MOPAC internal coordinates of N, CA, C and O (Angstrom, degrees):
PM7 1SCF
backbone

  N    0.0000 0     0.00 0     0.00 0    0    0    0
  C    1.4415 1     0.00 0     0.00 0    1    0    0
  C    1.5212 1   107.49 1     0.00 0    2    1    0
  O    1.2310 1   120.87 1   -43.57 1    3    2    1
  N    1.3169 1   115.94 1   136.43 1    3    2    1
  C    1.4560 1   119.99 1   173.82 1    5    3    2
  C    1.5175 1   108.05 1  -131.59 1    6    5    3
  O    1.2310 1   121.02 1   -31.83 1    7    6    5
  N    1.3298 1   115.66 1   148.17 1    7    6    5
  C    1.4540 1   120.53 1  -177.10 1    9    7    6
  C    1.5098 1   109.33 1  -122.10 1   10    9    7
  O    1.2310 1   121.17 1   -45.89 1   11   10    9
  N    1.3210 1   115.36 1   134.11 1   11   10    9
  C    1.4566 1   122.14 1   173.23 1   13   11   10
  C    1.5234 1   105.56 1   -99.65 1   14   13   11
  O    1.2310 1   120.12 1   -84.94 1   15   14   13
  N    1.3313 1   117.37 1    95.06 1   15   14   13
  C    1.4579 1   121.54 1  -174.74 1   17   15   14
  C    1.5146 1   112.08 1   -65.71 1   18   17   15
  O    1.2310 1   119.44 1   150.31 1   19   18   17
  N    1.3279 1   118.67 1   -29.69 1   19   18   17
  C    1.4575 1   120.89 1  -179.45 1   21   19   18
  C    1.5181 1   111.84 1   -67.91 1   22   21   19
  O    1.2310 1   120.07 1   153.38 1   23   22   21
  N    1.3098 1   117.48 1   -26.62 1   23   22   21
  C    1.4573 1   120.05 1  -177.92 1   25   23   22
  C    1.5291 1   112.32 1  -112.11 1   26   25   23
  O    1.2310 1   119.99 1   177.05 1   27   26   25
  N    1.3231 1   117.63 1    -2.95 1   27   26   25
  C    1.4492 1   121.24 1   178.12 1   29   27   26
  C    1.5175 1   113.55 1    67.77 1   30   29   27
  O    1.2310 1   120.26 1  -149.72 1   31   30   29
  N    1.3053 1   117.11 1    30.28 1   31   30   29
  C    1.4555 1   120.81 1  -178.71 1   33   31   30
  C    1.5152 1   109.79 1  -116.06 1   34   33   31
  O    1.2310 1   120.86 1   -33.57 1   35   34   33
  N    1.3000 1   115.96 1   146.43 1   35   34   33
  C    1.4530 1   121.98 1   175.77 1   37   35   34
  C    1.5102 1   108.16 1  -120.38 1   38   37   35
  O    1.2310 1   121.00 1   -46.78 1   39   38   37
  N    1.3237 1   115.70 1   133.22 1   39   38   37
  C    1.4550 1   120.97 1   179.61 1   41   39   38
  C    1.5223 1   108.06 1  -114.20 1   42   41   39
  O    1.2310 1   120.65 1   -51.14 1   43   42   41
  N    1.3028 1   116.36 1   128.86 1   43   42   41
  C    1.4532 1   122.02 1   177.13 1   45   43   42
  C    1.5247 1   107.43 1  -104.18 1   46   45   43
  O    1.2310 1   120.68 1   -59.65 1   47   46   45
  N    1.3089 1   116.30 1   120.35 1   47   46   45
  C    1.4548 1   121.37 1   179.32 1   49   47   46
  C    1.5191 1   108.35 1  -108.54 1   50   49   47
  O    1.2310 1   121.37 1   -57.72 1   51   50   49
  N    1.2986 1   114.98 1   122.28 1   51   50   49
  C    1.4596 1   120.26 1   178.58 1   53   51   50
  C    1.5196 1   108.13 1  -105.83 1   54   53   51
  O    1.2310 1   120.55 1   -58.80 1   55   54   53
  N    1.2910 1   116.55 1   121.20 1   55   54   53
  C    1.4621 1   120.51 1   178.71 1   57   55   54
  C    1.5162 1   108.96 1  -102.74 1   58   57   55
  O    1.2310 1   121.29 1   -60.96 1   59   58   57
  N    1.2893 1   115.13 1   119.04 1   59   58   57
  C    1.4573 1   120.81 1   179.65 1   61   59   58
  C    1.5173 1   107.09 1  -122.81 1   62   61   59
  O    1.2310 1   120.89 1   -71.53 1   63   62   61
  N    1.3059 1   115.90 1   108.47 1   63   62   61
  C    1.4613 1   120.04 1  -173.87 1   65   63   62
  C    1.5197 1   113.11 1   -70.62 1   66   65   63
  O    1.2310 1   119.82 1   154.55 1   67   66   65
  N    1.3185 1   117.94 1   -25.45 1   67   66   65
  C    1.4619 1   119.47 1  -178.59 1   69   67   66
  C    1.5236 1   112.98 1   -86.16 1   70   69   67
  O    1.2310 1   120.02 1   170.85 1   71   70   69
  N    1.3021 1   117.58 1    -9.15 1   71   70   69
  C    1.4631 1   121.37 1  -179.88 1   73   71   70
  C    1.5270 1   109.95 1   -94.23 1   74   73   71
  O    1.2310 1   120.21 1   -29.35 1   75   74   73
  N    1.3308 1   117.21 1   150.65 1   75   74   73
  C    1.4561 1   120.00 1  -179.05 1   77   75   74
  C    1.5254 1   113.88 1   -75.65 1   78   77   75
  O    1.2310 1   119.29 1   172.33 1   79   78   77
  N    1.3182 1   118.96 1    -7.67 1   79   78   77
  C    1.4575 1   120.73 1   179.94 1   81   79   78
  C    1.5244 1   110.01 1  -142.84 1   82   81   79
  O    1.2310 1   121.64 1   -15.46 1   83   82   81
  N    1.3191 1   114.46 1   164.54 1   83   82   81
  C    1.4557 1   121.03 1   178.85 1   85   83   82
  C    1.5232 1   108.63 1   -96.51 1   86   85   83
  O    1.2310 1   120.17 1   -43.44 1   87   86   85
  N    1.3133 1   117.29 1   136.56 1   87   86   85
  C    1.4497 1   122.10 1   179.99 1   89   87   86
  C    1.5245 1   108.36 1   -97.86 1   90   89   87
  O    1.2310 1   120.50 1   -50.42 1   91   90   89
  N    1.3345 1   116.65 1   129.58 1   91   90   89
  C    1.4573 1   121.69 1  -179.48 1   93   91   90
  C    1.5200 1   108.25 1  -122.58 1   94   93   91
  O    1.2310 1   120.63 1   -50.12 1   95   94   93
  N    1.3159 1   116.41 1   129.88 1   95   94   93
  C    1.4565 1   121.96 1   176.92 1   97   95   94
  C    1.5160 1   107.91 1  -117.91 1   98   97   95
  O    1.2310 1   120.57 1   -47.17 1   99   98   97
  N    1.3326 1   116.52 1   132.83 1   99   98   97
  C    1.4539 1   120.86 1   179.94 1  101   99   98
  C    1.5233 1   109.06 1  -113.58 1  102  101   99
  O    1.2310 1   120.68 1   -54.68 1  103  102  101
  N    1.2985 1   116.30 1   125.32 1  103  102  101
  C    1.4618 1   120.95 1   175.11 1  105  103  102
  C    1.5192 1   107.49 1  -100.00 1  106  105  103
  O    1.2310 1   120.41 1   -65.03 1  107  106  105
  N    1.3040 1   116.81 1   114.97 1  107  106  105
  C    1.4590 1   121.65 1  -176.40 1  109  107  106
  C    1.5229 1   109.57 1   -97.03 1  110  109  107
  O    1.2310 1   120.46 1   -42.75 1  111  110  109
  N    1.2893 1   116.72 1   137.25 1  111  110  109
  C    1.4567 1   121.70 1  -178.54 1  113  111  110
  C    1.5171 1   112.24 1   -97.50 1  114  113  111
  O    1.2310 1   119.85 1  -155.82 1  115  114  113
  N    1.3343 1   117.88 1    24.18 1  115  114  113
  C    1.4549 1   120.57 1  -177.76 1  117  115  114
  C    1.5193 1   111.45 1   -58.47 1  118  117  115
  O    1.2310 1   120.01 1   135.36 1  119  118  117
  N    1.3075 1   117.58 1   -44.64 1  119  118  117
  C    1.4653 1   120.54 1  -179.84 1  121  119  118
  C    1.5172 1   110.57 1   -60.69 1  122  121  119
  O    1.2310 1   120.30 1   137.09 1  123  122  121
  N    1.3215 1   117.03 1   -42.91 1  123  122  121
  C    1.4687 1   120.20 1   178.32 1  125  123  122
  C    1.5188 1   111.12 1   -63.37 1  126  125  123
  O    1.2310 1   120.48 1   140.48 1  127  126  125
  N    1.3278 1   116.69 1   -39.52 1  127  126  125
  C    1.4691 1   120.16 1   179.12 1  129  127  126
  C    1.5191 1   110.62 1   -62.98 1  130  129  127
  O    1.2310 1   120.24 1   136.07 1  131  130  129
  N    1.3271 1   117.15 1   -43.93 1  131  130  129
  C    1.4611 1   120.48 1  -179.89 1  133  131  130
  C    1.5234 1   110.19 1   -64.08 1  134  133  131
  O    1.2310 1   120.23 1   136.69 1  135  134  133
  N    1.3185 1   117.16 1   -43.31 1  135  134  133
  C    1.4624 1   120.20 1   179.74 1  137  135  134
  C    1.5224 1   111.40 1   -62.61 1  138  137  135
  O    1.2310 1   120.31 1   141.19 1  139  138  137
  N    1.3368 1   117.01 1   -38.81 1  139  138  137
  C    1.4708 1   120.04 1   177.00 1  141  139  138
  C    1.5179 1   110.85 1   -63.57 1  142  141  139
  O    1.2310 1   120.35 1   137.28 1  143  142  141
  N    1.3330 1   116.93 1   -42.72 1  143  142  141
  C    1.4653 1   120.32 1   179.07 1  145  143  142
  C    1.5239 1   109.54 1   -61.86 1  146  145  143
  O    1.2310 1   120.51 1   132.48 1  147  146  145
  N    1.3238 1   116.64 1   -47.52 1  147  146  145
  C    1.4642 1   119.88 1  -179.28 1  149  147  146
  C    1.5210 1   111.38 1   -60.31 1  150  149  147
  O    1.2310 1   120.47 1   141.21 1  151  150  149
  N    1.2983 1   116.71 1   -38.79 1  151  150  149
  C    1.4645 1   121.41 1  -176.07 1  153  151  150
  C    1.5338 1   112.29 1   -80.41 1  154  153  151
  O    1.2310 1   120.14 1   138.83 1  155  154  153
  N    1.3316 1   117.35 1   -41.17 1  155  154  153
  C    1.4641 1   120.49 1  -169.40 1  157  155  154
  C    1.5220 1   115.48 1  -106.23 1  158  157  155
  O    1.2310 1   119.65 1   155.40 1  159  158  157
  N    1.3110 1   118.27 1   -24.60 1  159  158  157
  C    1.4554 1   119.97 1  -172.18 1  161  159  158
  C    1.5263 1   114.05 1  -103.90 1  162  161  159
  O    1.2310 1   120.29 1   152.66 1  163  162  161
  N    1.3226 1   117.04 1   -27.34 1  163  162  161
  C    1.4589 1   119.74 1  -177.27 1  165  163  162
  C    1.5201 1   110.66 1   -89.38 1  166  165  163
  O    1.2310 1   121.46 1   -35.15 1  167  166  165
  N    1.3392 1   114.80 1   144.85 1  167  166  165
  C    1.4588 1   118.34 1   171.81 1  169  167  166
  C    1.5248 1   107.92 1   -73.13 1  170  169  167
  O    1.2310 1   120.69 1   -13.85 1  171  170  169
  N    1.3064 1   116.28 1   166.15 1  171  170  169
  C    1.4707 1   120.42 1   178.28 1  173  171  170
  C    1.5290 1   110.52 1   -58.52 1  174  173  171
  O    1.2310 1   120.15 1   138.58 1  175  174  173
  N    1.3229 1   117.32 1   -41.42 1  175  174  173
  C    1.4707 1   120.67 1  -179.65 1  177  175  174
  C    1.5236 1   111.67 1   -67.15 1  178  177  175
  O    1.2310 1   120.37 1   140.95 1  179  178  177
  N    1.3253 1   116.90 1   -39.05 1  179  178  177
  C    1.4683 1   119.98 1   177.87 1  181  179  178
  C    1.5257 1   110.46 1   -65.17 1  182  181  179
  O    1.2310 1   120.45 1   135.56 1  183  182  181
  N    1.3092 1   116.74 1   -44.44 1  183  182  181
  C    1.4685 1   121.09 1   179.46 1  185  183  182
  C    1.5308 1   110.29 1   -63.61 1  186  185  183
  O    1.2310 1   120.39 1   137.51 1  187  186  185
  N    1.3283 1   116.86 1   -42.49 1  187  186  185
  C    1.4629 1   121.11 1   179.21 1  189  187  186
  C    1.5233 1   110.81 1   -63.09 1  190  189  187
  O    1.2310 1   120.09 1   136.01 1  191  190  189
  N    1.3270 1   117.44 1   -43.99 1  191  190  189
  C    1.4708 1   121.07 1   179.39 1  193  191  190
  C    1.5226 1   110.62 1   -62.24 1  194  193  191
  O    1.2310 1   120.37 1   135.87 1  195  194  193
  N    1.3202 1   116.89 1   -44.13 1  195  194  193
  C    1.4649 1   121.39 1  -179.07 1  197  195  194
  C    1.5301 1   111.12 1   -65.13 1  198  197  195
  O    1.2310 1   120.35 1   133.04 1  199  198  197
  N    1.3102 1   116.93 1   -46.96 1  199  198  197
  C    1.4625 1   120.54 1  -179.40 1  201  199  198
  C    1.5248 1   111.71 1   -66.50 1  202  201  199
  O    1.2310 1   120.07 1   138.37 1  203  202  201
  N    1.3366 1   117.48 1   -41.63 1  203  202  201
  C    1.4684 1   120.55 1   179.22 1  205  203  202
  C    1.5225 1   110.34 1   -63.79 1  206  205  203
  O    1.2310 1   120.31 1   137.74 1  207  206  205
  N    1.3240 1   117.02 1   -42.26 1  207  206  205
  C    1.4649 1   120.74 1   178.76 1  209  207  206
  C    1.5215 1   110.48 1   -62.40 1  210  209  207
  O    1.2310 1   120.49 1   136.30 1  211  210  209
  N    1.3090 1   116.66 1   -43.70 1  211  210  209
  C    1.4617 1   120.79 1   179.85 1  213  211  210
  C    1.5307 1   111.06 1   -62.00 1  214  213  211
  O    1.2310 1   120.70 1   128.46 1  215  214  213
  N    1.3272 1   116.27 1   -51.54 1  215  214  213
  C    1.4669 1   120.45 1  -176.05 1  217  215  214
  C    1.5257 1   112.72 1   -68.98 1  218  217  215
  O    1.2310 1   120.02 1   156.74 1  219  218  217
  N    1.3296 1   117.57 1   -23.26 1  219  218  217
  C    1.4691 1   120.86 1   178.76 1  221  219  218
  C    1.5280 1   111.90 1   -85.52 1  222  221  219
  O    1.2310 1   119.86 1   175.06 1  223  222  221
  N    1.3333 1   117.87 1    -4.94 1  223  222  221
  C    1.4609 1   120.61 1   179.90 1  225  223  222
  C    1.5135 1   114.11 1    85.21 1  226  225  223
  O    1.2310 1   120.38 1  -160.74 1  227  226  225
  N    1.3228 1   116.87 1    19.26 1  227  226  225
  C    1.4646 1   121.39 1  -178.83 1  229  227  226
  C    1.5264 1   112.28 1   -63.43 1  230  229  227
  O    1.2310 1   120.06 1   150.56 1  231  230  229
  N    1.3220 1   117.49 1   -29.44 1  231  230  229
  C    1.4623 1   121.24 1  -177.46 1  233  231  230
  C    1.5283 1   112.94 1   -93.76 1  234  233  231
  O    1.2310 1   119.78 1   179.39 1  235  234  233
  N    1.3250 1   118.02 1    -0.61 1  235  234  233
  C    1.4641 1   121.65 1   178.57 1  237  235  234
  C    1.5279 1   110.18 1   -75.10 1  238  237  235
  O    1.2310 1   121.16 1   -18.61 1  239  238  237
  N    1.3267 1   115.39 1   161.39 1  239  238  237
  C    1.4626 1   120.16 1   173.30 1  241  239  238
  C    1.5089 1   108.45 1  -124.00 1  242  241  239
  O    1.2310 1   118.94 1   -58.87 1  243  242  241
  N    1.2885 1   119.62 1   121.13 1  243  242  241
  C    1.4677 1   125.16 1    -9.24 1  245  243  242
  C    1.5297 1   110.18 1   -69.23 1  246  245  243
  O    1.2310 1   121.46 1   -20.70 1  247  246  245
  N    1.3077 1   114.81 1   159.30 1  247  246  245
  C    1.4627 1   119.84 1  -178.73 1  249  247  246
  C    1.5148 1   110.83 1   -61.23 1  250  249  247
  O    1.2310 1   121.65 1   -39.22 1  251  250  249
  N    1.3206 1   114.44 1   140.78 1  251  250  249
  C    1.4624 1   120.12 1   177.44 1  253  251  250
  C    1.5182 1   111.70 1   -88.57 1  254  253  251
  O    1.2310 1   120.34 1   168.30 1  255  254  253
  N    1.3202 1   116.96 1   -11.70 1  255  254  253
  C    1.4581 1   122.52 1   178.26 1  257  255  254
  C    1.5217 1   108.46 1  -153.75 1  258  257  255
  O    1.2310 1   120.71 1   -10.78 1  259  258  257
  N    1.3041 1   116.24 1   169.22 1  259  258  257
  C    1.4646 1   121.78 1   177.66 1  261  259  258
  C    1.5247 1   109.39 1  -105.32 1  262  261  259
  O    1.2310 1   121.15 1   -12.02 1  263  262  261
  N    1.3157 1   115.40 1   167.98 1  263  262  261
  C    1.4550 1   119.48 1   174.47 1  265  263  262
  C    1.5184 1   111.33 1   -61.52 1  266  265  263
  O    1.2310 1   121.36 1   144.61 1  267  266  265
  N    1.3220 1   115.00 1   -35.39 1  267  266  265
  C    1.4629 1   119.61 1   178.36 1  269  267  266
  C    1.5316 1   110.59 1   -64.08 1  270  269  267
  O    1.2310 1   120.77 1   140.97 1  271  270  269
  N    1.3266 1   116.13 1   -39.03 1  271  270  269
  C    1.4625 1   120.02 1   178.58 1  273  271  270
  C    1.5151 1   112.33 1   -65.48 1  274  273  271
  O    1.2310 1   120.65 1   137.87 1  275  274  273
  N    1.3316 1   116.36 1   -42.13 1  275  274  273
  C    1.4695 1   119.84 1   178.42 1  277  275  274
  C    1.5226 1   109.49 1   -66.68 1  278  277  275
  O    1.2310 1   120.45 1   137.43 1  279  278  277
  N    1.3406 1   116.74 1   -42.57 1  279  278  277
  C    1.4637 1   120.59 1   179.10 1  281  279  278
  C    1.5239 1   110.62 1   -58.58 1  282  281  279
  O    1.2310 1   120.93 1   135.47 1  283  282  281
  N    1.3196 1   115.83 1   -44.53 1  283  282  281
  C    1.4678 1   120.04 1   179.88 1  285  283  282
  C    1.5276 1   111.14 1   -62.06 1  286  285  283
  O    1.2310 1   120.57 1   138.89 1  287  286  285
  N    1.3345 1   116.52 1   -41.11 1  287  286  285
  C    1.4718 1   119.37 1   179.89 1  289  287  286
  C    1.5261 1   111.73 1   -65.05 1  290  289  287
  O    1.2310 1   120.70 1   153.55 1  291  290  289
  N    1.3332 1   116.27 1   -26.45 1  291  290  289
  C    1.4696 1   120.60 1   179.25 1  293  291  290
  C    1.5283 1   112.32 1   -90.97 1  294  293  291
  O    1.2310 1   120.46 1   169.83 1  295  294  293
  N    1.3314 1   116.73 1   -10.17 1  295  294  293
  C    1.4564 1   120.30 1  -179.02 1  297  295  294
  C    1.5132 1   113.67 1    75.39 1  298  297  295
  O    1.2310 1   120.50 1  -150.24 1  299  298  297
  N    1.3418 1   116.65 1    29.76 1  299  298  297
  C    1.4636 1   121.39 1   178.07 1  301  299  298
  C    1.5252 1   108.71 1  -126.55 1  302  301  299
  O    1.2310 1   120.79 1   -13.27 1  303  302  301
  N    1.3234 1   116.09 1   166.73 1  303  302  301
  C    1.4615 1   119.78 1   178.21 1  305  303  302
  C    1.5265 1   109.56 1   -75.24 1  306  305  303
  O    1.2310 1   120.04 1   -25.63 1  307  306  305
  N    1.3382 1   117.53 1   154.37 1  307  306  305
  C    1.4666 1   119.73 1   177.59 1  309  307  306
  C    1.5316 1   113.61 1   -55.67 1  310  309  307
  O    1.2310 1   118.91 1   136.40 1  311  310  309
  N    1.3541 1   119.69 1   -43.60 1  311  310  309
  C    1.4700 1   117.55 1   178.07 1  313  311  310
  C    1.5334 1   113.08 1   -61.05 1  314  313  311
  O    1.2310 1   120.33 1   143.45 1  315  314  313
  N    1.3251 1   116.97 1   -36.55 1  315  314  313
  C    1.4664 1   120.10 1   178.44 1  317  315  314
  C    1.5237 1   110.55 1   -66.20 1  318  317  315
  O    1.2310 1   120.47 1   134.81 1  319  318  317
  N    1.3330 1   116.71 1   -45.19 1  319  318  317
  C    1.4644 1   120.31 1   177.22 1  321  319  318
  C    1.5202 1   110.47 1   -57.65 1  322  321  319
  O    1.2310 1   120.31 1   130.47 1  323  322  321
  N    1.3409 1   117.02 1   -49.53 1  323  322  321
  C    1.4660 1   120.33 1  -177.57 1  325  323  322
  C    1.5277 1   111.69 1   -63.54 1  326  325  323
  O    1.2310 1   120.21 1   143.71 1  327  326  325
  N    1.3183 1   117.20 1   -36.29 1  327  326  325
  C    1.4701 1   120.08 1   177.61 1  329  327  326
  C    1.5308 1   110.55 1   -63.07 1  330  329  327
  O    1.2310 1   120.37 1   132.25 1  331  330  329
  N    1.3165 1   116.91 1   -47.75 1  331  330  329
  C    1.4710 1   120.16 1   179.40 1  333  331  330
  C    1.5254 1   111.01 1   -64.22 1  334  333  331
  O    1.2310 1   120.36 1   138.56 1  335  334  333
  N    1.3257 1   116.92 1   -41.44 1  335  334  333
  C    1.4602 1   120.73 1  -179.50 1  337  335  334
  C    1.5237 1   110.99 1   -64.50 1  338  337  335
  O    1.2310 1   119.92 1   133.97 1  339  338  337
  N    1.3272 1   117.76 1   -46.03 1  339  338  337
  C    1.4688 1   120.72 1  -179.09 1  341  339  338
  C    1.5222 1   111.45 1   -62.76 1  342  341  339
  O    1.2310 1   120.31 1   138.14 1  343  342  341
  N    1.3130 1   117.02 1   -41.86 1  343  342  341
  C    1.4664 1   119.17 1   178.68 1  345  343  342
  C    1.5272 1   110.99 1   -65.05 1  346  345  343
  O    1.2310 1   120.46 1   140.59 1  347  346  345
  N    1.3241 1   116.72 1   -39.41 1  347  346  345
  C    1.4690 1   120.30 1   177.64 1  349  347  346
  C    1.5247 1   110.02 1   -63.93 1  350  349  347
  O    1.2310 1   120.29 1   133.04 1  351  350  349
  N    1.3248 1   117.04 1   -46.96 1  351  350  349
  C    1.4658 1   120.80 1   179.00 1  353  351  350
  C    1.5248 1   110.69 1   -59.55 1  354  353  351
  O    1.2310 1   120.39 1   136.80 1  355  354  353
  N    1.3243 1   116.85 1   -43.20 1  355  354  353
  C    1.4614 1   120.86 1  -179.22 1  357  355  354
  C    1.5231 1   111.11 1   -60.23 1  358  357  355
  O    1.2310 1   120.15 1   135.66 1  359  358  357
  N    1.3193 1   117.32 1   -44.34 1  359  358  357
  C    1.4616 1   120.40 1  -179.67 1  361  359  358
  C    1.5275 1   111.54 1   -65.23 1  362  361  359
  O    1.2310 1   120.52 1   136.76 1  363  362  361
  N    1.3289 1   116.61 1   -43.24 1  363  362  361
  C    1.4667 1   119.93 1   179.35 1  365  363  362
  C    1.5222 1   109.93 1   -62.94 1  366  365  363
  O    1.2310 1   120.08 1   131.64 1  367  366  365
  N    1.3347 1   117.46 1   -48.36 1  367  366  365
  C    1.4604 1   120.47 1  -178.33 1  369  367  366
  C    1.5256 1   112.03 1   -67.42 1  370  369  367
  O    1.2310 1   119.91 1   144.29 1  371  370  369
  N    1.3301 1   117.78 1   -35.71 1  371  370  369
  C    1.4675 1   119.80 1   175.86 1  373  371  370
  C    1.5231 1   110.50 1   -58.05 1  374  373  371
  O    1.2310 1   120.27 1   136.13 1  375  374  373
  N    1.3158 1   117.10 1   -43.87 1  375  374  373
  C    1.4660 1   120.13 1  -179.35 1  377  375  374
  C    1.5181 1   112.54 1   -71.36 1  378  377  375
  O    1.2310 1   120.27 1   148.03 1  379  378  377
  N    1.3183 1   117.09 1   -31.97 1  379  378  377
  C    1.4629 1   120.02 1  -178.96 1  381  379  378
  C    1.5170 1   113.24 1   -80.59 1  382  381  379
  O    1.2310 1   120.23 1   141.86 1  383  382  381
  N    1.3182 1   117.17 1   -38.14 1  383  382  381
  C    1.4541 1   120.36 1  -168.58 1  385  383  382
  C    1.5174 1   115.45 1  -108.12 1  386  385  383
  O    1.2310 1   119.66 1   164.58 1  387  386  385
  N    1.3224 1   118.26 1   -15.42 1  387  386  385
  C    1.4600 1   118.72 1   179.88 1  389  387  386
  C    1.5222 1   109.21 1   -77.19 1  390  389  387
  O    1.2310 1   120.75 1   -31.22 1  391  390  389
  N    1.3340 1   116.17 1   148.78 1  391  390  389
  C    1.4661 1   118.03 1   178.50 1  393  391  390
  C    1.5241 1   109.99 1   -64.61 1  394  393  391
  O    1.2310 1   121.34 1   -33.88 1  395  394  393
  N    1.3080 1   115.04 1   146.12 1  395  394  393
  C    1.4608 1   120.79 1   178.12 1  397  395  394
  C    1.5186 1   107.50 1   -85.15 1  398  397  395
  O    1.2310 1   120.98 1   -56.93 1  399  398  397
  N    1.3086 1   115.73 1   123.07 1  399  398  397
  C    1.4590 1   120.46 1  -179.05 1  401  399  398
  C    1.5176 1   109.76 1   -94.39 1  402  401  399
  O    1.2310 1   120.17 1   -36.30 1  403  402  401
  N    1.3313 1   117.29 1   143.70 1  403  402  401
  C    1.4649 1   119.38 1   177.57 1  405  403  402
  C    1.5192 1   110.35 1   -62.60 1  406  405  403
  O    1.2310 1   120.62 1   -31.66 1  407  406  405
  N    1.3231 1   116.42 1   148.34 1  407  406  405
  C    1.4567 1   119.99 1   179.49 1  409  407  406
  C    1.5217 1   111.83 1   -77.00 1  410  409  407
  O    1.2310 1   119.94 1   158.45 1  411  410  409
  N    1.3197 1   117.72 1   -21.55 1  411  410  409
  C    1.4548 1   122.08 1   178.21 1  413  411  410
  C    1.5211 1   108.43 1  -125.81 1  414  413  411
  O    1.2310 1   120.38 1   -33.66 1  415  414  413
  N    1.3279 1   116.88 1   146.34 1  415  414  413
  C    1.4596 1   117.49 1   175.94 1  417  415  414
  C    1.5235 1   109.78 1   -66.39 1  418  417  415
  O    1.2310 1   120.03 1   -31.15 1  419  418  417
  N    1.3312 1   117.54 1   148.85 1  419  418  417
  C    1.4596 1   119.24 1   178.90 1  421  419  418
  C    1.5202 1   110.73 1   -63.14 1  422  421  419
  O    1.2310 1   120.45 1   -33.86 1  423  422  421
  N    1.3223 1   116.75 1   146.14 1  423  422  421
  C    1.4583 1   120.09 1   179.01 1  425  423  422
  C    1.5244 1   109.27 1   -71.03 1  426  425  423
  O    1.2310 1   120.32 1   -32.92 1  427  426  425
  N    1.3311 1   117.00 1   147.08 1  427  426  425
  C    1.4672 1   119.78 1  -178.43 1  429  427  426
  C    1.5219 1   111.31 1   -62.61 1  430  429  427
  O    1.2310 1   121.14 1   -36.55 1  431  430  429
  N    1.3036 1   115.43 1   143.45 1  431  430  429
  C    1.4708 1   121.16 1   179.09 1  433  431  430
  C    1.5222 1   110.24 1   -81.74 1  434  433  431
  O    1.2310 1   121.30 1   -36.34 1  435  434  433
  N    1.2868 1   115.11 1   143.66 1  435  434  433
  C    1.4591 1   119.86 1   172.54 1  437  435  434
  C    1.5147 1   107.13 1  -112.22 1  438  437  435
  O    1.2310 1   121.36 1   -52.57 1  439  438  437
  N    1.3001 1   115.01 1   127.43 1  439  438  437
  C    1.4698 1   118.43 1  -177.30 1  441  439  438
  C    1.4822 1   112.78 1  -113.45 1  442  441  439
  O    1.2310 1   120.10 1   180.00 1  443  442  441

């Protein structure tokens, strides 16, 4: 097993000498990353807007509800709902799609 701490991924390498190939299993922490973002990065209003939109079918195709419908169910104006939803989406996508930067600068090379 080897771990890439900079990316939060663990790779399990199984070596089987009697088999013609090596089997590699990758455990991805994407679900854990999303849960951390939802728990630690979103405000309560952003999390509520995102969850309400999801459960109301806002992200389905075709949509099962409109933004106005979700806003009404939350007791907020449509612009307020959309603002909270967009900020929540931005934070989730930033964590999922942005490159992971090392926590420490690389040590200088000696040649």
